[in-house]
C-alpha positions in Angstrom: 88.2 -133.6 -66.5 85.7 -131.6 -64.4 82.9 -129.7 -66.1 82.5 -126.0 -65.6 79.3 -126.5 -63.6 81.1 -129.0 -61.3 84.0 -126.5 -60.9 81.7 -123.7 -59.8 80.3 -126.0 -57.1 83.7 -127.1 -55.9 84.1 -126.1 -52.2 87.8 -125.1 -52.8 86.7 -122.6 -55.5 84.0 -121.3 -53.1 86.6 -120.9 -50.3 89.0 -119.1 -52.7 86.3 -116.7 -53.8 85.3 -116.0 -50.2 89.0 -115.3 -49.4 89.3 -112.9 -52.4 86.1 -111.0 -51.4 87.4 -110.8 -47.8 90.7 -109.3 -49.0 88.9 -106.9 -51.3 86.7 -105.7 -48.5 89.8 -105.3 -46.2 91.6 -103.4 -48.9 88.8 -100.8 -49.4 90.2 -98.9 -46.4 93.4 -98.2 -48.3 91.6 -95.6 -50.4 93.2 -92.2 -49.9 92.4 -89.0 -51.7 95.7 -89.2 -53.6 95.7 -92.9 -54.4 96.0 -96.0 -52.1 97.8 -96.2 -48.8 99.5 -99.1 -47.1 97.4 -100.7 -44.4 98.5 -102.0 -41.0 97.5 -105.4 -39.7 94.2 -103.9 -38.3 93.3 -102.5 -41.7 94.0 -98.9 -40.9 95.9 -96.7 -43.4 99.5 -96.2 -42.3 100.6 -92.6 -42.0 103.1 -91.1 -44.3 103.6 -91.1 -48.1 101.8 -93.1 -50.7 103.9 -95.4 -52.8 103.4 -95.9 -56.5 103.5 -99.7 -56.4 100.8 -99.9 -53.8 98.5 -97.7 -55.8 99.2 -99.9 -58.8 98.7 -103.2 -57.0 95.4 -102.0 -55.5 94.2 -100.8 -58.9 95.0 -104.2 -60.3 93.3 -106.0 -57.4 90.1 -104.1 -57.9 90.1 -104.9 -61.6 90.1 -108.6 -60.4 87.3 -107.5 -58.0 85.3 -106.3 -60.9 85.6 -109.7 -62.5 84.4 -111.3 -59.3 81.4 -108.9 -59.2 82.7 -107.2 -56.0 80.6 -104.1 -55.4 82.5 -100.8 -55.7 85.5 -102.2 -57.6 85.0 -100.2 -60.8 85.0 -97.0 -58.8 88.2 -98.0 -57.0 89.9 -98.9 -60.3 88.9 -95.4 -61.7 90.3 -93.9 -58.5 93.6 -95.7 -59.0 93.8 -94.7 -62.6 93.2 -91.1 -61.7 96.1 -91.2 -59.2 98.3 -92.7 -61.9 97.3 -90.1 -64.4 97.5 -87.4 -61.8 99.6 -87.0 -58.7 102.0 -89.8 -59.5 102.7 -88.8 -63.1 105.8 -86.8 -63.7 104.6 -84.4 -66.4 108.0 -82.7 -66.7 110.4 -85.7 -67.2 108.0 -88.6 -67.9 107.3 -91.7 -65.8 105.8 -91.9 -62.4 107.0 -90.8 -59.0 108.0 -93.4 -56.4 106.2 -91.8 -53.6 103.9 -88.7 -52.9 102.2 -87.2 -50.0 99.8 -84.3 -49.2 102.6 -81.8 -49.8 103.9 -83.2 -53.1 106.7 -85.5 -54.3 108.4 -87.5 -51.6 110.6 -89.7 -53.8 111.2 -88.7 -57.4 113.4 -91.8 -58.2 112.3 -93.7 -61.3 112.5 -97.4 -60.4 111.7 -100.3 -62.8 109.8 -102.2 -60.1 106.9 -99.8 -59.6 106.9 -98.9 -63.3 106.3 -102.6 -64.0 103.2 -102.4 -61.8 102.0 -99.3 -63.7 102.0 -101.6 -66.8 100.2 -104.4 -64.9 97.5 -102.1 -63.5 97.0 -100.2 -66.8 96.9 -103.4 -69.0 94.4 -105.1 -66.7 92.2 -102.0 -66.5 92.5 -101.6 -70.3 91.2 -105.2 -70.8 88.4 -104.5 -68.3 87.3 -101.5 -70.5 88.5 -98.5 -68.5 89.0 -95.8 -71.1 91.7 -93.9 -69.1 93.8 -97.0 -68.8 94.8 -97.2 -72.4 96.5 -93.9 -72.4 98.4 -94.8 -69.2 99.4 -98.2 -70.7 100.6 -96.7 -73.9 102.7 -94.1 -72.0 104.1 -96.7 -69.7 105.1 -99.1 -72.4 106.7 -96.4 -74.5 108.6 -95.1 -71.4 109.7 -98.6 -70.3 111.0 -99.5 -73.7 112.8 -96.1 -74.2 114.2 -95.7 -70.7 114.3 -99.0 -68.7 114.7 -101.7 -71.3 118.3 -102.5 -72.2 118.3 -104.7 -75.3 122.1 -105.4 -75.1 121.7 -106.8 -71.5 118.3 -108.4 -72.2 116.8 -107.0 -69.1 115.6 -103.8 -67.5 117.8 -101.1 -65.9 116.9 -100.9 -62.2 116.5 -97.2 -61.6 117.1 -93.6 -62.6 117.1 -90.2 -61.1 114.0 -88.0 -61.8 115.4 -86.7 -65.1 116.5 -90.1 -66.4 120.0 -88.7 -66.7 121.7 -91.1 -64.3 121.1 -94.9 -63.9 122.6 -97.3 -61.4 124.5 -100.3 -62.8 122.6 -102.9 -60.7 120.2 -105.1 -62.7 117.6 -106.5 -60.2 115.9 -109.7 -60.8 112.9 -108.7 -58.8 112.0 -105.8 -61.1 112.7 -107.9 -64.2 110.5 -110.7 -62.9 107.6 -108.2 -62.5 108.2 -106.8 -65.9 107.6 -110.4 -67.3 104.4 -110.5 -65.3 
């Protein structure tokens, strides 16, 4: 078994760390005043709405960036958490909006897939010591258990309308896989 000091000198680990830093640097351009935008192949923000799952995934990525010592990661995590606790949060009916833009709500559907990423981002940020993350995590877990989780089926419901008054019968494996994550 390799010792920790040998592992740190392993060229594969060095290559992986360099790749991670390169991706984190590339991803910084996704910062948008409302959250995080999708990026095109050239690293430019794509026009249009911002999607909840992208803001969550970027927030999670920069929690990992903090662990790698990537400069500016903590600020990007805080930015993502502010978006989750702000523009994406549905204060009236609970949960988070699927997509928003400069003018407001673009898609008010409540899907299990991005809500699983709210849990991922908030749990990682909580472990990393971000104070705002704990409230988001607690809210997301309560909501997921109350609205999405179906104990009788042993899996999550796929989606609801904004008010959580109507759910589709489909049970997607993709969203359930990310819930396990």
